[in-house]
C-alpha positions as CSV (number, residue, x, y, z in Angstrom):
1,X,91.7,95.5,149.7
2,X,94.5,95.6,152.3
3,X,96.3,98.9,152.8
4,X,99.9,98.9,152.0
5,X,102.5,101.2,153.3
6,X,105.9,102.2,152.0
7,X,107.1,102.9,155.5
8,X,109.1,100.1,157.1
9,X,110.3,99.9,160.6
10,X,113.4,97.9,161.3
11,X,113.4,95.7,164.3
12,X,116.4,93.4,164.5
13,X,115.9,89.9,165.7
14,X,117.3,89.7,169.2
15,X,118.3,86.1,168.6
16,X,120.7,87.1,165.8
17,X,123.0,89.0,168.2
18,X,125.9,87.1,169.7
19,X,126.4,88.5,173.1
20,X,129.2,86.2,174.0
21,X,132.7,87.6,174.0
22,X,135.0,86.5,171.1
23,X,136.6,83.2,171.6
24,X,133.9,81.9,174.0
25,X,131.8,79.0,173.3
26,X,128.2,78.3,174.3
27,X,127.5,78.0,177.9
28,X,124.3,76.3,179.1
29,X,123.1,79.5,180.5
30,X,123.5,81.2,177.2
31,X,121.7,78.4,175.5
32,X,118.7,78.9,177.9
33,X,118.9,82.7,177.2
34,X,118.7,82.2,173.5
35,X,115.8,79.7,173.8
36,X,114.0,82.2,176.1
37,X,114.8,85.1,173.7
38,X,113.4,83.0,170.8
39,X,110.3,82.2,172.7
40,X,109.9,85.9,173.6
41,X,110.5,86.9,170.0
42,X,107.9,84.4,168.8
43,X,105.4,85.7,171.4
44,X,106.2,89.3,170.3
45,X,105.7,88.3,166.7
46,X,102.3,86.7,167.6
47,X,101.2,89.8,169.5
48,X,102.3,92.1,166.6
49,X,100.7,89.7,164.1
50,X,97.4,90.1,166.0
51,X,97.8,93.8,165.9
52,X,98.3,93.6,162.1
53,X,102.1,94.1,162.2
54,X,104.5,91.5,160.7
55,X,108.2,91.0,160.3
56,X,109.5,90.2,156.8
57,X,112.6,88.1,155.9
58,X,114.8,91.1,156.6
59,X,113.3,91.6,160.0
60,X,111.6,94.8,158.9
61,X,108.3,95.5,160.5
62,X,105.5,95.6,157.9
63,X,101.8,96.5,158.2
64,X,100.8,93.7,155.8
65,X,101.4,90.0,156.1
66,X,104.3,88.9,154.0
67,X,102.0,86.5,152.0
68,X,99.6,89.3,151.3
69,X,102.5,91.5,150.3
70,X,103.8,88.8,147.9
71,X,100.3,88.3,146.4
72,X,100.0,92.1,146.0
73,X,103.3,92.2,144.1
74,X,102.2,89.3,141.9
75,X,98.9,91.0,141.3
76,X,100.7,94.2,140.4
77,X,102.8,92.3,137.8
78,X,99.8,90.6,136.4
79,X,98.0,93.9,136.1
80,X,101.0,95.4,134.3
81,X,101.0,92.4,131.9
82,X,97.3,92.8,131.4
83,X,97.6,96.6,130.7
84,X,100.4,95.8,128.2
85,X,98.2,93.2,126.5
86,X,95.3,95.6,126.4
87,X,97.6,98.2,124.8
88,X,98.7,95.7,122.1
89,X,95.1,94.7,121.6
90,X,94.1,98.4,121.1
91,X,96.9,98.8,118.5
92,X,95.7,95.7,116.6
93,X,92.1,96.9,116.8
94,X,93.2,100.4,115.6
95,X,95.0,98.9,112.7
96,X,91.9,96.7,111.9
97,X,89.6,99.7,112.0
98,X,91.9,101.7,109.7
99,X,92.0,98.7,107.3
100,X,88.2,98.4,107.4
101,X,87.8,102.1,106.8
102,X,90.1,102.0,103.8
103,X,88.2,99.0,102.4
104,X,85.0,100.8,102.9
105,X,86.3,103.8,101.0
106,X,87.5,101.5,98.2
107,X,84.1,99.7,98.1
108,X,82.3,103.1,98.0
109,X,84.6,104.2,95.0
110,X,83.9,100.9,93.2
111,X,80.2,101.3,93.9
112,X,80.2,104.8,92.4
113,X,82.1,103.4,89.4
114,X,79.6,100.6,89.0
115,X,76.6,103.1,89.2
116,X,78.3,105.3,86.6
117,X,78.9,102.3,84.3
118,X,75.3,101.2,84.8
119,X,74.0,104.7,83.9
120,X,76.3,104.8,80.9
121,X,74.9,101.4,79.7
122,X,71.3,102.6,80.2
123,X,72.0,105.8,78.1
124,X,73.7,103.7,75.4
125,X,70.8,101.3,75.4
126,X,68.4,104.3,75.0
127,X,70.6,105.7,72.2
128,X,70.5,102.3,70.5
129,X,66.7,102.1,70.8
130,X,66.4,105.5,69.2
131,X,68.8,104.6,66.5
132,X,66.9,101.3,65.9
133,X,63.6,103.2,65.6
134,X,65.2,105.6,63.1
135,X,66.6,102.7,61.1
136,X,63.2,100.9,61.2
137,X,61.5,104.0,59.9
138,X,64.1,104.3,57.2
139,X,63.6,100.6,56.3
140,X,59.8,101.2,56.1
141,X,60.3,104.2,53.8
142,X,62.7,102.2,51.6
143,X,60.3,99.3,51.4
144,X,57.5,101.7,50.3
145,X,59.8,103.1,47.6
146,X,60.7,99.5,46.5
147,X,57.0,98.6,46.4
148,X,56.3,101.6,44.2
149,X,59.2,100.7,41.9
150,X,58.0,97.1,41.7
151,X,54.4,98.0,40.9
152,X,53.0,96.9,37.5
153,X,51.9,100.4,36.7
154,X,55.5,101.7,36.8
155,X,56.2,101.6,33.1
156,X,53.0,103.5,32.4
157,X,53.8,105.9,35.2
158,X,57.3,106.4,33.9
159,X,56.2,106.9,30.3
160,X,53.5,109.4,31.5
161,X,56.2,111.2,33.5
162,X,58.5,111.4,30.5
163,X,55.7,112.7,28.4
164,X,54.7,115.3,31.0
165,X,58.4,116.4,31.3
166,X,58.7,116.8,27.6
167,X,55.6,118.9,27.3
168,X,56.7,121.0,30.2
169,X,60.0,121.6,28.6
170,X,58.4,122.8,25.3
171,X,56.0,124.9,27.2
172,X,58.9,126.5,29.1
173,X,60.8,127.2,25.9
174,X,57.8,128.7,24.2
175,X,56.7,130.7,27.1
176,X,60.1,132.1,27.9
177,X,59.4,134.9,25.5
178,X,55.9,135.6,26.6
179,X,56.4,135.3,30.4
180,X,57.8,138.8,31.0
181,X,54.7,140.3,29.6
182,X,52.5,138.1,31.7
183,X,54.3,138.7,35.0
184,X,55.8,142.2,34.9
185,X,56.7,142.4,38.6
186,X,60.3,142.2,39.7
187,X,61.6,138.9,41.1
188,X,59.2,136.9,38.9
189,X,60.9,137.4,35.7
190,X,62.6,134.4,34.1
191,X,65.7,134.9,32.1
192,X,67.5,132.7,29.7
């Protein structure tokens, strides 16, 4: 890359000076002088150009060729634009990353809620299974009671139960007076 310098040397163009006194017009000898001065200036510029020194539009001596200087300035402006665009891109990407992080947190929260709901449903299902088993056992017990009540031996069983109850009641009434003598220990006494 070419080396640039901030130092400038000022060399006025010798052709730009008017050496004629005021009010005088061009003389042929002056015209030859100015042609010769221009030629010498051009030769000096060529020699300086070969040495890497150039005159700019203000006749300042520059180390760089004016075209290279212009390209350098354009490149500098393009680099500045590029850096600005990269900065904008970084801001956009930063905002996108924040948005994605926020969405990830929300997704994680929803995932945890879904896991909790699934576990709750599993526990409810287990509770229902246990309740269903209890109800099935109760139904089986009630069916057995219903079968006993529907059995053809029920009237005989009921009548025998009624007879047994009546005999027990009479036995209890009769033995109420004799029981204290049979069981004299405390706590086993029956009282009317």
